[in-house]
C-alpha positions as CSV (number, residue, x, y, z in Angstrom):
1,M,-15.6,-5.2,0.7
2,S,-13.6,-8.7,1.7
3,L,-10.6,-8.8,2.4
4,S,-7.4,-11.6,0.6
5,T,-5.8,-13.9,3.4
6,H,-2.8,-11.8,3.1
7,A,-4.6,-8.7,4.4
8,A,-7.2,-10.7,6.7
9,E,-3.8,-12.4,7.6
10,A,-2.0,-8.9,8.6
11,L,-5.2,-7.7,10.0
12,H,-5.5,-10.3,13.0
13,A,-1.1,-9.9,13.3
14,F,-2.0,-6.1,14.0
15,E,-4.3,-6.6,16.6
16,Q,-2.4,-8.9,18.5
17,A,0.4,-6.7,18.3
18,A,0.1,-4.9,22.1
19,G,1.2,-1.4,22.3
20,W,2.5,1.4,19.3
21,E,6.1,-0.6,20.0
22,Q,4.9,-3.7,18.3
23,R,2.7,-2.1,15.7
24,A,5.7,-0.5,14.7
25,R,8.0,-3.0,14.4
26,L,5.4,-5.4,12.8
27,L,5.3,-2.7,10.2
28,M,9.1,-2.2,10.3
29,Q,9.3,-6.1,9.3
30,W,6.4,-5.4,6.8
31,G,8.1,-3.3,4.4
32,E,11.1,-5.6,4.6
33,R,8.7,-8.1,2.6
34,L,8.6,-5.7,0.0
35,P,11.0,-7.2,-3.1
36,P,12.5,-4.7,-3.7
37,L,12.6,-2.7,-8.0
38,S,15.4,-3.1,-10.0
39,D,16.9,0.2,-11.8
40,V,15.2,0.4,-14.7
41,E,11.9,0.6,-12.1
42,R,12.7,2.8,-9.6
43,S,12.2,5.5,-12.5
44,P,10.7,8.7,-12.8
45,E,7.8,7.5,-14.6
46,H,6.9,5.3,-11.3
47,L,7.5,8.1,-9.3
48,V,4.6,8.5,-7.7
49,H,4.1,12.4,-7.0
50,G,2.2,13.7,-4.0
51,C,4.7,11.9,-1.6
52,E,7.3,13.7,0.7
53,S,9.2,10.4,0.1
54,Q,10.0,8.7,-3.0
55,V,8.1,5.7,-4.3
56,W,7.7,3.9,-6.9
57,L,4.5,2.1,-8.3
58,I,5.3,-0.9,-10.8
59,A,1.2,-2.2,-11.6
60,S,0.1,-5.1,-13.7
61,Q,-2.7,-7.2,-15.3
62,A,-3.1,-10.5,-14.9
63,D,-6.7,-12.3,-15.2
64,G,-8.5,-9.1,-15.0
65,H,-7.0,-8.7,-12.0
66,W,-4.7,-5.8,-10.7
67,Q,-1.0,-6.8,-8.9
68,F,0.8,-3.8,-8.5
69,R,4.8,-3.9,-6.6
70,A,6.0,-0.8,-4.9
71,N,8.7,0.6,-3.2
72,S,10.2,3.3,-1.1
73,D,13.1,5.8,1.1
74,A,11.2,5.3,3.4
75,R,11.5,2.1,5.6
76,M,8.1,4.1,7.6
77,I,6.7,3.8,4.1
78,R,7.5,1.0,3.5
79,G,6.0,-1.0,5.8
80,L,2.7,1.2,5.0
81,L,3.2,0.7,1.8
82,A,3.8,-3.2,1.8
83,L,-0.1,-2.7,4.1
84,L,-1.9,-1.1,1.2
85,L,-1.0,-3.5,-0.7
86,V,-2.3,-6.8,0.1
87,R,-5.4,-4.7,0.8
88,V,-5.7,-3.7,-3.1
89,E,-4.4,-7.2,-4.2
90,G,-6.2,-9.4,-6.9
91,L,-9.0,-6.5,-6.4
92,G,-10.4,-4.5,-9.8
93,A,-10.7,-1.3,-10.7
94,D,-13.4,-0.4,-9.9
95,E,-13.3,-2.0,-6.1
96,L,-10.1,0.1,-6.0
97,M,-11.4,3.2,-6.2
98,A,-14.0,1.8,-3.4
99,I,-11.1,1.5,-0.5
100,D,-11.7,3.2,2.2
101,L,-8.2,3.8,3.1
102,P,-8.3,6.1,6.4
103,A,-10.8,2.7,7.9
104,W,-8.4,0.5,6.7
105,F,-5.1,1.5,8.3
106,N,-6.9,1.8,12.0
107,Q,-8.7,-1.2,12.2
108,L,-4.5,-2.1,11.8
109,G,-4.2,0.3,15.5
110,L,-1.9,2.4,13.0
111,G,-4.4,5.4,12.3
112,R,-3.6,8.2,14.4
113,Q,0.3,7.3,13.6
114,L,-0.7,8.6,10.6
115,S,0.9,11.6,10.2
116,P,-1.1,14.0,6.9
117,S,1.9,13.7,4.2
118,R,2.0,10.2,5.1
119,S,-1.8,10.0,4.8
120,N,-1.7,12.5,1.5
121,G,1.0,9.9,0.0
122,L,-1.1,6.7,0.7
123,N,-3.6,8.0,-0.3
124,A,-1.6,9.5,-3.5
125,V,-0.3,5.6,-4.6
126,L,-3.7,4.5,-4.6
127,K,-5.1,7.2,-6.4
128,R,-2.7,6.5,-8.8
129,M,-3.4,3.0,-8.9
130,A,-6.8,3.7,-9.9
131,E,-5.1,5.7,-12.5
132,L,-4.1,3.2,-13.7
133,A,-6.6,0.8,-13.3
134,G,-8.9,2.7,-15.0
135,Q,-6.8,3.8,-17.5
136,A,-6.6,0.4,-18.4
137,R,-10.0,0.0,-19.3
138,G,-9.8,3.1,-21.5
């Protein structure tokens, strides 16, 4: 599965980072790129269940491809969400369901820093994305 331009850019940036401190700083910077969600978007219906932190996911479809927006109340999670969002950018429902999340975060050099709860939370977000895409297909 090929990477979008933004995902390739993220991968390159993280590959250049020397050590965990630089990766952690990069992660925070990526999180700051997430556009804020309105109070309406931060509603219970957009909350992703299965995350320890609060994570909101907004989905829309354009030209048969899904576009997702997300945000969290936790800084580290915002960074991880930003990296998840660039990875799924422009994918169809079938491609979404085929993503290997641990492999993506390992490529970024972040795999060892993903606690089981963070990993479960990100998987819950990806699963919710796939559910939303699947529901739209009928």
